DRENNUMI-54309 format. One record per residue (C-alpha): residue number from 0; residue in one letter; x, z, y. Coordinates in steps of 0.2 Angstrom, whole numbers. Example, Ala and Ser with C-alpha at 12.3 -4.5 7.8 and 13.67 -1.06 7.14 Angstrom:
<atoms>
<atom i="0" aa="A" x="62" z="39" y="-22"/>
<atom i="1" aa="S" x="68" z="36" y="-5"/>
</atoms>
This chain:
<atoms>
<atom i="0" aa="M" x="-27" z="-58" y="-192"/>
<atom i="1" aa="M" x="-24" z="-69" y="-179"/>
<atom i="2" aa="K" x="-31" z="-56" y="-165"/>
<atom i="3" aa="K" x="-20" z="-40" y="-175"/>
<atom i="4" aa="N" x="-4" z="-50" y="-174"/>
<atom i="5" aa="L" x="-4" z="-55" y="-155"/>
<atom i="6" aa="L" x="-10" z="-39" y="-147"/>
<atom i="7" aa="N" x="-4" z="-25" y="-159"/>
<atom i="8" aa="P" x="10" z="-19" y="-149"/>
<atom i="9" aa="L" x="-2" z="-19" y="-132"/>
<atom i="10" aa="R" x="-19" z="-11" y="-142"/>
<atom i="11" aa="A" x="-32" z="-5" y="-131"/>
<atom i="12" aa="L" x="-30" z="-11" y="-116"/>
<atom i="13" aa="A" x="-44" z="-13" y="-104"/>
<atom i="14" aa="L" x="-51" z="-26" y="-93"/>
<atom i="15" aa="F" x="-43" z="-23" y="-77"/>
<atom i="16" aa="T" x="-50" z="-25" y="-58"/>
<atom i="17" aa="A" x="-45" z="-36" y="-46"/>
<atom i="18" aa="V" x="-31" z="-31" y="-34"/>
<atom i="19" aa="I" x="-26" z="-34" y="-16"/>
<atom i="20" aa="A" x="-15" z="-23" y="-9"/>
<atom i="21" aa="L" x="-7" z="-29" y="7"/>
<atom i="22" aa="V" x="4" z="-20" y="20"/>
<atom i="23" aa="F" x="-1" z="-5" y="33"/>
<atom i="24" aa="T" x="-1" z="-12" y="49"/>
<atom i="25" aa="T" x="-12" z="-8" y="64"/>
<atom i="26" aa="S" x="-23" z="-18" y="77"/>
<atom i="27" aa="C" x="-17" z="-18" y="95"/>
<atom i="28" aa="G" x="-32" z="-10" y="100"/>
<atom i="29" aa="D" x="-35" z="-24" y="112"/>
<atom i="30" aa="D" x="-54" z="-26" y="108"/>
<atom i="31" aa="E" x="-63" z="-18" y="124"/>
<atom i="32" aa="D" x="-73" z="-29" y="134"/>
<atom i="33" aa="P" x="-66" z="-33" y="149"/>
<atom i="34" aa="D" x="-81" z="-35" y="158"/>
<atom i="35" aa="C" x="-88" z="-17" y="156"/>
<atom i="36" aa="D" x="-91" z="-5" y="169"/>
<atom i="37" aa="E" x="-79" z="10" y="167"/>
<atom i="38" aa="L" x="-84" z="27" y="172"/>
<atom i="39" aa="T" x="-74" z="43" y="176"/>
<atom i="40" aa="W" x="-75" z="56" y="160"/>
<atom i="41" aa="Y" x="-69" z="74" y="165"/>
<atom i="42" aa="A" x="-60" z="85" y="150"/>
<atom i="43" aa="D" x="-70" z="98" y="141"/>
<atom i="44" aa="A" x="-54" z="106" y="133"/>
<atom i="45" aa="D" x="-66" z="124" y="128"/>
<atom i="46" aa="G" x="-81" z="114" y="121"/>
<atom i="47" aa="D" x="-93" z="120" y="132"/>
<atom i="48" aa="G" x="-101" z="104" y="139"/>
<atom i="49" aa="L" x="-95" z="106" y="157"/>
<atom i="50" aa="G" x="-79" z="95" y="163"/>
<atom i="51" aa="D" x="-64" z="100" y="172"/>
<atom i="52" aa="A" x="-62" z="92" y="188"/>
<atom i="53" aa="E" x="-44" z="90" y="189"/>
<atom i="54" aa="T" x="-43" z="80" y="173"/>
<atom i="55" aa="S" x="-50" z="65" y="170"/>
<atom i="56" aa="V" x="-49" z="46" y="163"/>
<atom i="57" aa="M" x="-59" z="31" y="167"/>
<atom i="58" aa="A" x="-67" z="22" y="151"/>
<atom i="59" aa="C" x="-82" z="12" y="145"/>
<atom i="60" aa="E" x="-86" z="24" y="134"/>
<atom i="61" aa="Q" x="-86" z="43" y="131"/>
<atom i="62" aa="P" x="-70" z="47" y="124"/>
<atom i="63" aa="E" x="-68" z="62" y="112"/>
<atom i="64" aa="G" x="-65" z="78" y="121"/>
<atom i="65" aa="Y" x="-72" z="74" y="138"/>
<atom i="66" aa="V" x="-90" z="71" y="147"/>
<atom i="67" aa="D" x="-98" z="66" y="163"/>
<atom i="68" aa="N" x="-97" z="80" y="174"/>
<atom i="69" aa="S" x="-86" z="89" y="183"/>
<atom i="70" aa="D" x="-94" z="107" y="183"/>
<atom i="71" aa="D" x="-83" z="118" y="174"/>
<atom i="72" aa="D" x="-72" z="130" y="185"/>
<atom i="73" aa="D" x="-64" z="137" y="171"/>
<atom i="74" aa="D" x="-59" z="125" y="156"/>
<atom i="75" aa="T" x="-48" z="135" y="147"/>
<atom i="76" aa="Q" x="-49" z="134" y="129"/>
<atom i="77" aa="A" x="-54" z="147" y="120"/>
<atom i="78" aa="E" x="-43" z="156" y="107"/>
<atom i="79" aa="P" x="-45" z="145" y="92"/>
<atom i="80" aa="T" x="-52" z="151" y="75"/>
<atom i="81" aa="S" x="-50" z="136" y="65"/>
<atom i="82" aa="N" x="-34" z="129" y="55"/>
<atom i="83" aa="L" x="-29" z="111" y="56"/>
<atom i="84" aa="W" x="-39" z="106" y="40"/>
<atom i="85" aa="E" x="-54" z="115" y="47"/>
<atom i="86" aa="L" x="-53" z="108" y="64"/>
<atom i="87" aa="V" x="-52" z="89" y="56"/>
<atom i="88" aa="E" x="-67" z="95" y="45"/>
<atom i="89" aa="S" x="-79" z="99" y="61"/>
<atom i="90" aa="T" x="-73" z="86" y="73"/>
<atom i="91" aa="E" x="-85" z="72" y="75"/>
<atom i="92" aa="G" x="-76" z="54" y="73"/>
<atom i="93" aa="L" x="-64" z="59" y="61"/>
<atom i="94" aa="D" x="-72" z="57" y="45"/>
<atom i="95" aa="S" x="-61" z="44" y="37"/>
<atom i="96" aa="L" x="-46" z="56" y="41"/>
<atom i="97" aa="E" x="-55" z="69" y="32"/>
<atom i="98" aa="K" x="-60" z="59" y="17"/>
<atom i="99" aa="Y" x="-40" z="49" y="15"/>
<atom i="100" aa="L" x="-33" z="67" y="17"/>
<atom i="101" aa="G" x="-44" z="76" y="3"/>
<atom i="102" aa="V" x="-36" z="65" y="-11"/>
<atom i="103" aa="Y" x="-19" z="74" y="-7"/>
<atom i="104" aa="P" x="-21" z="93" y="-9"/>
<atom i="105" aa="D" x="-5" z="96" y="-5"/>
<atom i="106" aa="L" x="-7" z="88" y="12"/>
<atom i="107" aa="V" x="-23" z="98" y="15"/>
<atom i="108" aa="A" x="-13" z="115" y="10"/>
<atom i="109" aa="T" x="-1" z="110" y="23"/>
<atom i="110" aa="L" x="-13" z="110" y="36"/>
<atom i="111" aa="E" x="-22" z="125" y="31"/>
<atom i="112" aa="A" x="-5" z="136" y="29"/>
<atom i="113" aa="E" x="2" z="146" y="42"/>
<atom i="114" aa="G" x="15" z="138" y="54"/>
<atom i="115" aa="T" x="16" z="128" y="69"/>
<atom i="116" aa="F" x="12" z="110" y="65"/>
<atom i="117" aa="T" x="5" z="96" y="75"/>
<atom i="118" aa="L" x="-8" z="82" y="68"/>
<atom i="119" aa="F" x="-8" z="67" y="75"/>
<atom i="120" aa="A" x="-27" z="62" y="70"/>
<atom i="121" aa="P" x="-33" z="45" y="70"/>
<atom i="122" aa="D" x="-49" z="42" y="72"/>
<atom i="123" aa="N" x="-64" z="32" y="63"/>
<atom i="124" aa="N" x="-61" z="18" y="75"/>
<atom i="125" aa="A" x="-41" z="19" y="69"/>
<atom i="126" aa="F" x="-45" z="15" y="52"/>
<atom i="127" aa="I" x="-60" z="4" y="57"/>
<atom i="128" aa="G" x="-45" z="-7" y="66"/>
<atom i="129" aa="L" x="-32" z="-5" y="51"/>
<atom i="130" aa="L" x="-48" z="-11" y="39"/>
<atom i="131" aa="Q" x="-51" z="-27" y="52"/>
<atom i="132" aa="T" x="-33" z="-32" y="50"/>
<atom i="133" aa="P" x="-30" z="-49" y="44"/>
<atom i="134" aa="G" x="-27" z="-49" y="24"/>
<atom i="135" aa="F" x="-29" z="-31" y="23"/>
<atom i="136" aa="P" x="-38" z="-24" y="8"/>
<atom i="137" aa="Q" x="-56" z="-18" y="11"/>
<atom i="138" aa="N" x="-54" z="-4" y="-1"/>
<atom i="139" aa="I" x="-38" z="8" y="4"/>
<atom i="140" aa="A" x="-41" z="16" y="-13"/>
<atom i="141" aa="S" x="-33" z="-1" y="-22"/>
<atom i="142" aa="I" x="-16" z="2" y="-11"/>
<atom i="143" aa="N" x="-3" z="11" y="-22"/>
<atom i="144" aa="P" x="-7" z="30" y="-18"/>
<atom i="145" aa="D" x="11" z="36" y="-15"/>
<atom i="146" aa="I" x="12" z="23" y="1"/>
<atom i="147" aa="I" x="-4" z="30" y="6"/>
<atom i="148" aa="K" x="2" z="48" y="7"/>
<atom i="149" aa="N" x="18" z="43" y="15"/>
<atom i="150" aa="V" x="8" z="36" y="30"/>
<atom i="151" aa="L" x="-4" z="50" y="32"/>
<atom i="152" aa="A" x="11" z="63" y="30"/>
<atom i="153" aa="Y" x="20" z="53" y="46"/>
<atom i="154" aa="H" x="3" z="59" y="56"/>
<atom i="155" aa="V" x="11" z="78" y="54"/>
<atom i="156" aa="S" x="25" z="87" y="62"/>
<atom i="157" aa="V" x="30" z="106" y="55"/>
<atom i="158" aa="T" x="34" z="108" y="74"/>
<atom i="159" aa="L" x="23" z="113" y="89"/>
<atom i="160" aa="Y" x="22" z="98" y="100"/>
<atom i="161" aa="E" x="6" z="101" y="115"/>
<atom i="162" aa="S" x="6" z="87" y="126"/>
<atom i="163" aa="S" x="17" z="93" y="139"/>
<atom i="164" aa="D" x="30" z="94" y="125"/>
<atom i="165" aa="L" x="29" z="73" y="123"/>
<atom i="166" aa="T" x="40" z="68" y="136"/>
<atom i="167" aa="A" x="48" z="50" y="139"/>
<atom i="168" aa="G" x="61" z="48" y="124"/>
<atom i="169" aa="T" x="54" z="64" y="114"/>
<atom i="170" aa="Q" x="57" z="60" y="95"/>
<atom i="171" aa="V" x="44" z="69" y="85"/>
<atom i="172" aa="A" x="50" z="72" y="65"/>
<atom i="173" aa="T" x="36" z="71" y="53"/>
<atom i="174" aa="A" x="33" z="76" y="37"/>
<atom i="175" aa="S" x="33" z="59" y="28"/>
<atom i="176" aa="A" x="48" z="53" y="17"/>
<atom i="177" aa="G" x="65" z="55" y="27"/>
<atom i="178" aa="N" x="55" z="62" y="42"/>
<atom i="179" aa="E" x="54" z="47" y="50"/>
<atom i="180" aa="L" x="52" z="50" y="69"/>
<atom i="181" aa="I" x="37" z="46" y="82"/>
<atom i="182" aa="I" x="46" z="41" y="99"/>
<atom i="183" aa="V" x="37" z="45" y="115"/>
<atom i="184" aa="N" x="37" z="29" y="126"/>
<atom i="185" aa="E" x="40" z="30" y="146"/>
<atom i="186" aa="D" x="20" z="29" y="148"/>
<atom i="187" aa="G" x="19" z="44" y="136"/>
<atom i="188" aa="T" x="11" z="33" y="122"/>
<atom i="189" aa="L" x="18" z="33" y="105"/>
<atom i="190" aa="K" x="29" z="21" y="96"/>
<atom i="191" aa="T" x="31" z="21" y="77"/>
<atom i="192" aa="G" x="32" z="6" y="65"/>
<atom i="193" aa="S" x="16" z="-2" y="68"/>
<atom i="194" aa="T" x="14" z="-17" y="77"/>
<atom i="195" aa="N" x="4" z="-9" y="90"/>
<atom i="196" aa="Q" x="20" z="-1" y="97"/>
<atom i="197" aa="N" x="9" z="9" y="112"/>
<atom i="198" aa="I" x="-1" z="21" y="102"/>
<atom i="199" aa="E" x="-13" z="31" y="114"/>
<atom i="200" aa="I" x="-17" z="49" y="112"/>
<atom i="201" aa="K" x="-35" z="48" y="116"/>
<atom i="202" aa="T" x="-37" z="68" y="116"/>
<atom i="203" aa="A" x="-24" z="80" y="116"/>
<atom i="204" aa="D" x="-21" z="99" y="114"/>
<atom i="205" aa="R" x="-36" z="102" y="102"/>
<atom i="206" aa="A" x="-30" z="120" y="97"/>
<atom i="207" aa="A" x="-29" z="125" y="80"/>
<atom i="208" aa="T" x="-24" z="146" y="73"/>
<atom i="209" aa="N" x="-9" z="136" y="64"/>
<atom i="210" aa="G" x="-4" z="122" y="78"/>
<atom i="211" aa="V" x="-13" z="108" y="88"/>
<atom i="212" aa="M" x="-22" z="92" y="85"/>
<atom i="213" aa="H" x="-21" z="76" y="95"/>
<atom i="214" aa="I" x="-31" z="62" y="92"/>
<atom i="215" aa="V" x="-24" z="45" y="91"/>
<atom i="216" aa="G" x="-32" z="29" y="93"/>
<atom i="217" aa="S" x="-22" z="18" y="79"/>
<atom i="218" aa="V" x="-17" z="24" y="62"/>
<atom i="219" aa="M" x="3" z="25" y="63"/>
<atom i="220" aa="I" x="15" z="17" y="51"/>
<atom i="221" aa="P" x="33" z="25" y="46"/>
<atom i="222" aa="P" x="45" z="14" y="52"/>
<atom i="223" aa="T" x="53" z="11" y="36"/>
<atom i="224" aa="V" x="35" z="5" y="30"/>
<atom i="225" aa="G" x="32" z="-7" y="43"/>
<atom i="226" aa="Q" x="50" z="-14" y="43"/>
<atom i="227" aa="T" x="51" z="-16" y="24"/>
<atom i="228" aa="L" x="32" z="-21" y="22"/>
<atom i="229" aa="T" x="26" z="-30" y="38"/>
<atom i="230" aa="P" x="33" z="-48" y="31"/>
<atom i="231" aa="I" x="24" z="-48" y="16"/>
<atom i="232" aa="L" x="7" z="-45" y="22"/>
<atom i="233" aa="G" x="-5" z="-59" y="14"/>
<atom i="234" aa="T" x="8" z="-64" y="-1"/>
<atom i="235" aa="N" x="11" z="-62" y="-18"/>
<atom i="236" aa="A" x="23" z="-49" y="-14"/>
<atom i="237" aa="G" x="12" z="-37" y="-6"/>
<atom i="238" aa="T" x="0" z="-38" y="-20"/>
<atom i="239" aa="L" x="13" z="-31" y="-31"/>
<atom i="240" aa="L" x="23" z="-20" y="-22"/>
<atom i="241" aa="L" x="8" z="-12" y="-14"/>
<atom i="242" aa="G" x="-5" z="-13" y="-27"/>
<atom i="243" aa="A" x="-11" z="3" y="-34"/>
<atom i="244" aa="D" x="-12" z="-6" y="-52"/>
<atom i="245" aa="F" x="6" z="-13" y="-51"/>
<atom i="246" aa="S" x="16" z="3" y="-44"/>
<atom i="247" aa="I" x="27" z="1" y="-60"/>
<atom i="248" aa="L" x="32" z="-17" y="-61"/>
<atom i="249" aa="A" x="34" z="-14" y="-41"/>
<atom i="250" aa="Q" x="49" z="-1" y="-46"/>
<atom i="251" aa="A" x="54" z="-14" y="-58"/>
<atom i="252" aa="I" x="56" z="-25" y="-44"/>
<atom i="253" aa="L" x="65" z="-13" y="-32"/>
<atom i="254" aa="K" x="76" z="-8" y="-44"/>
<atom i="255" aa="A" x="80" z="-28" y="-49"/>
<atom i="256" aa="D" x="81" z="-32" y="-31"/>
<atom i="257" aa="T" x="94" z="-19" y="-29"/>
<atom i="258" aa="F" x="104" z="-28" y="-42"/>
<atom i="259" aa="A" x="100" z="-44" y="-34"/>
<atom i="260" aa="T" x="108" z="-39" y="-17"/>
<atom i="261" aa="G" x="124" z="-34" y="-25"/>
<atom i="262" aa="A" x="124" z="-49" y="-35"/>
<atom i="263" aa="G" x="122" z="-61" y="-21"/>
<atom i="264" aa="L" x="106" z="-69" y="-30"/>
<atom i="265" aa="P" x="87" z="-71" y="-21"/>
<atom i="266" aa="T" x="78" z="-54" y="-22"/>
<atom i="267" aa="L" x="62" z="-55" y="-31"/>
<atom i="268" aa="A" x="53" z="-49" y="-15"/>
<atom i="269" aa="S" x="61" z="-63" y="-6"/>
<atom i="270" aa="I" x="54" z="-76" y="-18"/>
<atom i="271" aa="L" x="37" z="-67" y="-19"/>
<atom i="272" aa="S" x="36" z="-68" y="-2"/>
<atom i="273" aa="A" x="42" z="-84" y="5"/>
<atom i="274" aa="D" x="31" z="-93" y="19"/>
<atom i="275" aa="A" x="23" z="-108" y="9"/>
<atom i="276" aa="S" x="12" z="-113" y="25"/>
<atom i="277" aa="E" x="25" z="-129" y="26"/>
<atom i="278" aa="D" x="33" z="-130" y="11"/>
<atom i="279" aa="A" x="24" z="-130" y="-6"/>
<atom i="280" aa="T" x="40" z="-128" y="-17"/>
<atom i="281" aa="K" x="38" z="-111" y="-10"/>
<atom i="282" aa="L" x="20" z="-107" y="-18"/>
<atom i="283" aa="N" x="22" z="-96" y="-34"/>
<atom i="284" aa="T" x="11" z="-90" y="-48"/>
<atom i="285" aa="V" x="13" z="-74" y="-55"/>
<atom i="286" aa="F" x="8" z="-67" y="-73"/>
<atom i="287" aa="A" x="8" z="-48" y="-68"/>
<atom i="288" aa="P" x="8" z="-35" y="-81"/>
<atom i="289" aa="S" x="-3" z="-21" y="-75"/>
<atom i="290" aa="N" x="1" z="-3" y="-76"/>
<atom i="291" aa="A" x="-8" z="-2" y="-91"/>
<atom i="292" aa="T" x="3" z="-13" y="-100"/>
<atom i="293" aa="F" x="17" z="-3" y="-96"/>
<atom i="294" aa="E" x="11" z="12" y="-99"/>
<atom i="295" aa="V" x="7" z="6" y="-117"/>
<atom i="296" aa="L" x="25" z="-1" y="-120"/>
<atom i="297" aa="A" x="33" z="17" y="-112"/>
<atom i="298" aa="D" x="23" z="26" y="-124"/>
<atom i="299" aa="S" x="26" z="14" y="-138"/>
<atom i="300" aa="L" x="44" z="16" y="-136"/>
<atom i="301" aa="F" x="46" z="35" y="-129"/>
<atom i="302" aa="G" x="32" z="44" y="-134"/>
<atom i="303" aa="D" x="21" z="46" y="-148"/>
<atom i="304" aa="N" x="12" z="30" y="-148"/>
<atom i="305" aa="N" x="-5" z="37" y="-144"/>
<atom i="306" aa="D" x="-7" z="24" y="-131"/>
<atom i="307" aa="E" x="-6" z="36" y="-115"/>
<atom i="308" aa="A" x="11" z="38" y="-106"/>
<atom i="309" aa="T" x="16" z="53" y="-98"/>
<atom i="310" aa="E" x="26" z="51" y="-82"/>
<atom i="311" aa="A" x="42" z="56" y="-92"/>
<atom i="312" aa="E" x="40" z="40" y="-103"/>
<atom i="313" aa="I" x="37" z="30" y="-89"/>
<atom i="314" aa="N" x="52" z="35" y="-82"/>
<atom i="315" aa="S" x="62" z="33" y="-98"/>
<atom i="316" aa="F" x="56" z="16" y="-100"/>
<atom i="317" aa="L" x="62" z="11" y="-81"/>
<atom i="318" aa="G" x="78" z="19" y="-84"/>
<atom i="319" aa="F" x="81" z="9" y="-101"/>
<atom i="320" aa="Y" x="83" z="-7" y="-93"/>
<atom i="321" aa="S" x="95" z="-11" y="-81"/>
<atom i="322" aa="G" x="93" z="-19" y="-63"/>
<atom i="323" aa="Q" x="100" z="-35" y="-70"/>
<atom i="324" aa="Q" x="88" z="-34" y="-86"/>
<atom i="325" aa="F" x="74" z="-31" y="-77"/>
<atom i="326" aa="Y" x="79" z="-46" y="-63"/>
<atom i="327" aa="G" x="78" z="-58" y="-79"/>
<atom i="328" aa="I" x="63" z="-50" y="-86"/>
<atom i="329" aa="V" x="52" z="-50" y="-70"/>
<atom i="330" aa="A" x="58" z="-67" y="-65"/>
<atom i="331" aa="N" x="50" z="-73" y="-80"/>
<atom i="332" aa="H" x="35" z="-70" y="-75"/>
<atom i="333" aa="V" x="36" z="-80" y="-59"/>
<atom i="334" aa="I" x="33" z="-99" y="-58"/>
<atom i="335" aa="V" x="39" z="-105" y="-43"/>
<atom i="336" aa="G" x="34" z="-123" y="-33"/>
<atom i="337" aa="Q" x="15" z="-122" y="-37"/>
<atom i="338" aa="T" x="-1" z="-112" y="-38"/>
<atom i="339" aa="L" x="-7" z="-114" y="-56"/>
<atom i="340" aa="G" x="-26" z="-110" y="-60"/>
<atom i="341" aa="V" x="-33" z="-106" y="-77"/>
<atom i="342" aa="S" x="-37" z="-127" y="-78"/>
<atom i="343" aa="D" x="-19" z="-129" y="-80"/>
<atom i="344" aa="L" x="-16" z="-117" y="-93"/>
<atom i="345" aa="S" x="-22" z="-128" y="-107"/>
<atom i="346" aa="T" x="-15" z="-128" y="-127"/>
<atom i="347" aa="G" x="4" z="-135" y="-125"/>
<atom i="348" aa="A" x="5" z="-133" y="-105"/>
<atom i="349" aa="S" x="23" z="-127" y="-102"/>
<atom i="350" aa="F" x="32" z="-123" y="-85"/>
<atom i="351" aa="A" x="50" z="-116" y="-82"/>
<atom i="352" aa="T" x="50" z="-99" y="-73"/>
<atom i="353" aa="A" x="62" z="-93" y="-60"/>
<atom i="354" aa="A" x="72" z="-84" y="-74"/>
<atom i="355" aa="S" x="77" z="-103" y="-78"/>
<atom i="356" aa="S" x="97" z="-106" y="-75"/>
<atom i="357" aa="A" x="108" z="-122" y="-78"/>
<atom i="358" aa="A" x="114" z="-113" y="-95"/>
<atom i="359" aa="Q" x="95" z="-110" y="-99"/>
<atom i="360" aa="A" x="79" z="-117" y="-97"/>
<atom i="361" aa="Q" x="65" z="-102" y="-97"/>
<atom i="362" aa="M" x="47" z="-107" y="-100"/>
<atom i="363" aa="L" x="30" z="-102" y="-103"/>
<atom i="364" aa="T" x="21" z="-110" y="-116"/>
<atom i="365" aa="F" x="2" z="-108" y="-114"/>
<atom i="366" aa="Y" x="-11" z="-108" y="-128"/>
<atom i="367" aa="Q" x="-30" z="-106" y="-129"/>
<atom i="368" aa="I" x="-36" z="-100" y="-146"/>
<atom i="369" aa="E" x="-53" z="-96" y="-146"/>
<atom i="370" aa="G" x="-59" z="-80" y="-153"/>
<atom i="371" aa="A" x="-42" z="-73" y="-154"/>
<atom i="372" aa="G" x="-42" z="-62" y="-138"/>
<atom i="373" aa="D" x="-48" z="-46" y="-129"/>
<atom i="374" aa="F" x="-49" z="-58" y="-113"/>
<atom i="375" aa="T" x="-47" z="-74" y="-109"/>
<atom i="376" aa="D" x="-40" z="-81" y="-126"/>
<atom i="377" aa="V" x="-27" z="-90" y="-115"/>
<atom i="378" aa="F" x="-10" z="-83" y="-122"/>
<atom i="379" aa="I" x="8" z="-85" y="-118"/>
<atom i="380" aa="D" x="24" z="-90" y="-129"/>
<atom i="381" aa="S" x="39" z="-85" y="-117"/>
<atom i="382" aa="N" x="53" z="-86" y="-129"/>
<atom i="383" aa="G" x="47" z="-102" y="-141"/>
<atom i="384" aa="D" x="45" z="-92" y="-156"/>
<atom i="385" aa="F" x="27" z="-94" y="-159"/>
<atom i="386" aa="N" x="21" z="-96" y="-177"/>
<atom i="387" aa="P" x="3" z="-104" y="-176"/>
<atom i="388" aa="T" x="2" z="-103" y="-196"/>
<atom i="389" aa="E" x="5" z="-83" y="-196"/>
<atom i="390" aa="G" x="-1" z="-80" y="-179"/>
<atom i="391" aa="T" x="15" z="-71" y="-173"/>
<atom i="392" aa="G" x="27" z="-74" y="-157"/>
<atom i="393" aa="L" x="15" z="-74" y="-143"/>
<atom i="394" aa="N" x="19" z="-62" y="-130"/>
<atom i="395" aa="A" x="4" z="-59" y="-119"/>
<atom i="396" aa="E" x="-15" z="-62" y="-114"/>
<atom i="397" aa="V" x="-21" z="-67" y="-98"/>
<atom i="398" aa="A" x="-33" z="-53" y="-95"/>
<atom i="399" aa="L" x="-38" z="-57" y="-78"/>
<atom i="400" aa="P" x="-35" z="-74" y="-71"/>
<atom i="401" aa="N" x="-35" z="-76" y="-50"/>
<atom i="402" aa="A" x="-34" z="-58" y="-50"/>
<atom i="403" aa="A" x="-26" z="-61" y="-31"/>
<atom i="404" aa="D" x="-25" z="-76" y="-22"/>
<atom i="405" aa="S" x="-14" z="-75" y="-6"/>
<atom i="406" aa="G" x="-6" z="-86" y="6"/>
<atom i="407" aa="N" x="9" z="-91" y="-6"/>
<atom i="408" aa="G" x="1" z="-92" y="-22"/>
<atom i="409" aa="T" x="-9" z="-83" y="-35"/>
<atom i="410" aa="V" x="-7" z="-69" y="-46"/>
<atom i="411" aa="H" x="-15" z="-67" y="-64"/>
<atom i="412" aa="V" x="-14" z="-51" y="-74"/>
<atom i="413" aa="I" x="-8" z="-51" y="-91"/>
<atom i="414" aa="A" x="-8" z="-39" y="-106"/>
<atom i="415" aa="G" x="9" z="-41" y="-111"/>
<atom i="416" aa="L" x="27" z="-45" y="-107"/>
<atom i="417" aa="L" x="35" z="-60" y="-105"/>
<atom i="418" aa="T" x="53" z="-58" y="-110"/>
<atom i="419" aa="P" x="66" z="-71" y="-107"/>
<atom i="420" aa="I" x="75" z="-80" y="-122"/>
<atom i="421" aa="Q" x="91" z="-69" y="-122"/>
</atoms>
């Protein structure tokens, strides 16, 4: 009886996997051994194994598209027979790019379509550098797929830019949201939203039937992504705003923060990304509903109550609450000033949330009820109406404790929504 009453609004939830999703930034590519012996490599544009004496670079290791001889008397590229997608598939060292692009059929379709496109193709080492960024998740699939898709689209332009067109100051409009720009620096490197402001084109002018591909040494980040998300690297804000399992909560946070900005209140993103390295009062613990919780709620309110929410039902749910309401709801999932572990969540333990005001304290009270839950048997009452006799009034159960630890706190995944006292 207890279990049914506690979890009825959130039936059939599965245990969620741990999520650590952090900002896209790229390493600066300065790992080369300064003591290596640089050799001369010659461009092999036509791929016949013979190099062009007029086009060479100095490098410790053989660059893509270059050979160790200068024996070619005609290095003109043969007429291309592959489109850009086929070129990605057939080019050694682009396996990672092929894998990530393959997740998005519309991006692949663009690279297969007729046209005059430019693809800036990060090689495998570029993705290795990305994964070596401190705090970056080892599984890129754990990041919100919409963010990944936008970053990949930033590497594509619908305009043909051969290397001779990429002169200093050139602005390359991309296929990313808002057609964000890539800027060509004075030295011919590329400026984007990445931490590396001088991204090198390692191999230029790989011709395709529908455009040209340049192989680059770093994953390129749209400027708005870099500006917005770099500050939340390694924080609870990064976990929630980038996590694939928290994409609905992220939309609620963004709507709440639009209200907060206009009302002169601290944004939720600023609270969740606060630097706690020298100020423990900025630590925070988040009890975060995953997408699975929101989908059940959206379906129960706006669908046919089958535990499977459509995109339209989720949008209706997000539109149902105002920014001000979401601000209060999400803030009620945040405890500021301490990092709480499961051992702190004993029966009767109570903590004030970020939704508290001078007029109304908002408290989360915890109860451990053995055998009553689907997950940890640790339950939360967010509005003070728990009735232990009838087993009613609890708002959520901790489903996955310590799902993500960060530099300024921890995130526990919950099954439920912690509505504040009205």
